N, C-alpha and C positions, 0 to 999 in steps of 0.2 A: 386726320387719318384714323381709321378704326384700329382697335388692338390687333385684329387679325391681319389687316393690311400692313400695319407696321411690322408685325412678326414675319409676314411673307417677304417684305422688303429686306429686312435684316438677314433672314436666312438665305435669300437670293444672292446676297453679297458674299456668302461663304462663311458668315459668322455663326456662332452657336447661340441659340436663344436659351437663356437660363431660367426664365420665368415659367411658371406653370401654364399649361395651355388654357385658352379661354373656353367659355361655355359653348361657343359656336363652332367647336372643332368638328369636322365632318368625319364620321366613323363608318367603316364598311359594315355590312350586315354580319359578317363573321365576327368582327371585333365586338360589335354590340351584343351579340349572343353570348360571346365568351364572358363579357363583363357581367351580364345578367346571371350567368351560372357561377361566377366567382366574384362576389361582392368585395372581397378583400383587395382585389386588383384595382378597384376604384381609388383607393388611397394612394397606391403607387402611381397611378396616372396623374394624380393631382400634384405630385412633387416636381421640383425643378429637374431638368435634365442633368445639370451639374450642381454639385454642392461646393461653393467657393470656400477655400480655406480661410480661417480667421487671420487677420493681419497680425504679423509678428514683428514688432518694432524693437526687439531686444538685441539684435545682432549688430556688430560694428558696421558703420556706414559703408565700408568697402565691400560688404556682402550683398549689396543691393544694386539692381538696375534702376536708374532714375529716369523717369519720363521727361524728355528734354525738348525744348523749343529753340530754334535757331532764328536769328533776326526777328525776334518776337514782335517788335514794333510794326512790322510790315503787314498791311492788309492784303496786298497782292504785289505783283511784279517787283523784283528787287532792283530793277534799273530805273524805273520811272513811276513806281506805284506810290500809294498814299500810306502815311504812317499815322498811328493813333495810339494813345495811351490806353484806350479801351481794349486794344488787343491783349494787353497784359491781364486785364480783368477777365476776358473771355478764356484765355489759355489756362489761367490758374483755376478758374471755376470748373474746368474740365480735367483737373487733377494733374496737369503738368507740374513738375516740382523743380525744374531747372529752366530759367529764362535768361535771355541775353539782352544786354544794353550796349550799344555802340555810342560812346560819348565823344563829342568833338567840341572844340571851341568855336564860338561865333561872336565876332566883334560887334558891339552895339555902342550907341552914343554914351552909355553909362559905364562902359567897360566891357569885360569879357563875360559872356553868358554861355553856359554849357547847354548843348542841344543833343538830341538823339537822332541820328540819321545814318543811312547807309552811305559811307563816304565815297566821294568822287563819282556820284551818280546824280540823277535828276529826282531822286526821292525827296519828298517834302519833309523837312525836319519838324520835330516837336520839342517843346521845352523839357529839359531834364527833370525839372521839378514835377511836372505832370506825371511822368513815368514813375518816379519815386512814390508819389502820393497814391497812384493807382495800385502799385504793388503793396503798399502799406495797408490800404483799404481792403484788398483781397485777403490778406493774412488776418486782418481784424475780423473778417466775416467768418473765419474758421479758426478760432484761437487755439484749438487743440489739434489742428491739422498737421500733417507731416511737414517737415522743414522745407523752406523754399531756398534754393540756391540761385544766386544772381551772378551770371558770368559777365563780368565787366570788361569790355574791350575799350581800353583807355587810349584816346588820341588827343588828350588835352595837355596843356602846359601846367606849370606849377600853380598858377592862379585858379585854373579850372579844377585841378585836383583838390585844392583846399575848399572850393565851393561844393564839390561833390561830397567831401567828408562832412561839411557843415549840414548839408541837406539830409544825408543818411542819418546823422545823429538827431537832427531836429525832427524829421518826419517819422522815422522808424522807432526812435527811442529805445526802450529796453527790448524791443523785438529783435534788434540787430545784435548778432553775436560779435562783440568787439574784443573779447579776450577768451582764452581757453577756460573751460569749465574746471573749477577747482575739485581735486579729488577724483577726477574721472580720467581713466586711461584711454582706451579706445572708445570714442563717443558713439552712441547709437541714435537712431531716429527718435527713440523714446526720450532721450536727454534733450532733444532739440525741437520738440513739438511746438508749433506756434512761433518758431524763430526764423529769421532771415540770415543767410550766410553769404558772404561775398567771395567770389573767385577773383583774385587780384593777381595780375602779372607780377612775377617775382624774379629778381636778379640776385645772384650770390653777392655777399658782402666781401670785398677784398680789402684788407688793411693796406694803407699806403706803404709801398716798398715790399709788400709780400706777394709772392707769386702764387697763382691758383694751383691747387693740387693737380699734378700732371695726368693722373688717371681718373679724375673725376669728370663726369659729364658736365658739371657746372663750371669747371675750369675752362673747358673748350667753349662753352656758351658765353662766358664772360669775355673771352678774347674776340669772339665773333661779333658780339654786340658792340664792343668798343670800335672794331674795324668798320662795321656797317655805319655807325653814327658819325664817325670821323669823315667818311666819304660823303655823307649827305650834308652835314653841317658841323664844322669843327668846333662850334661853341654850344651845340645842343647837348643838354644833359639827358641821357636816355633813361635815367632811373626814375622809378615811381617814388614819390615823396614818402618818407617814413610814416607820416600821418595816414596816408591811404594804404600803403603796403601792410601796415599793422592790422588792418581790418580783414585781411585774407587769413583769418585765424585757422581754419581747417581746410583751406583750398589755396595754397600758394601755387598759382598757375604757371607752368613752364612748358616750353616747346623743346623737347630733348632732341639729341642727335639720333641718327638712324640706329646706331649700335648701343643705345642706352640700356638695353636689356642685359648686356654683357659687361657693362662698366660699373664701377663702384658708385653707389648712391649714398651720399651723406645723409645722416638722420637730421631731423626727426621724420615722422611718417606722413606729415600733413601736406605733401606735395600733390598737386593734381596735374597729371600729364595731359596736355592738349595736343592731339595728333589729328592729322587729316584722315578723311575717309579712305583715300588712296593709300596713305601710309599704313593704316590698319590692315587694309586688304593685302598689302605686301608682307606684313608680319605674320598673319594668320596661317598661311600654308607652311612657313618655314620655322616659326618660333612660337607656336601656339602654347606649348607648355610653359615657356618662360614668360609669355604675356599673361597667362592666367595666374602664375605665381606672383608676378608684379602687381596685378590688379587685386590680389588678395591682401596686399599691404597698402596700396595707394589708389586713390581715385583716378579715373581716366575719362576724359571727355573726347569723343570723336566728332569732329565738325564736318559737315557735308561738303561736297564739291561745290565750287563757286557757281556753276551753271545749273544747279538743281532748281 
């Protein structure tokens, strides 16, 4: 497609074209005469319509909107479509900075293998290793790029979790943020350039015999998790292994109760609130100020409706 054709197509979609116009721009006789009489206007005509601001990576990470992908492994239809590790390469090359992995166990003759798949659907799975390698290669291709957040939806048992930890450390190496940066308070994208950060589901630690704090959103969460797991399987351990949980350094992912904006939130600040699109839609009309204040201190990820 020619430059002019591409420009027309982009502008036709409602976007703003920021590059200077090409040589083949059609001008009316009036404009042509004006330019001949005012040569200095030629310079103005050659400039972009918009001047994009320089990137500022010096603010705390909670000050940014992060371009996010959901079910990143899917090439199409989330009920019976195809999955591919190449999708991660594609998405990251187009500057998405938060991607998602749905990890599940798959029994093989040699034991448990971790796969990436949209659970309880006809979607074709792909090996977990392929996804980890694709993400690592994409970050290697832009070593000074903005940090990449990996939202891990974990559906694996303890063996699968240990396998994931092994692969993260083996494939990503020092690109993986595995501990808090020393001497840094609120981290910024500048501190994390070229790094990979995991979002890992987090549960509060409750000491044996100790009751959760009654006014803490995490106290209620702990009780609900225990009740839910007991109903499904009385011997199932719902907790993420410490080896995996510890990798959620700056994104301890939680799904809070509806009234979390008015309840006490225990420190530190590195919680990431995972809420649904409909949940966010309910909060915005009634609790916008509280939501903005919360997001000034904590990350929040809004995941789309299931039928999108």
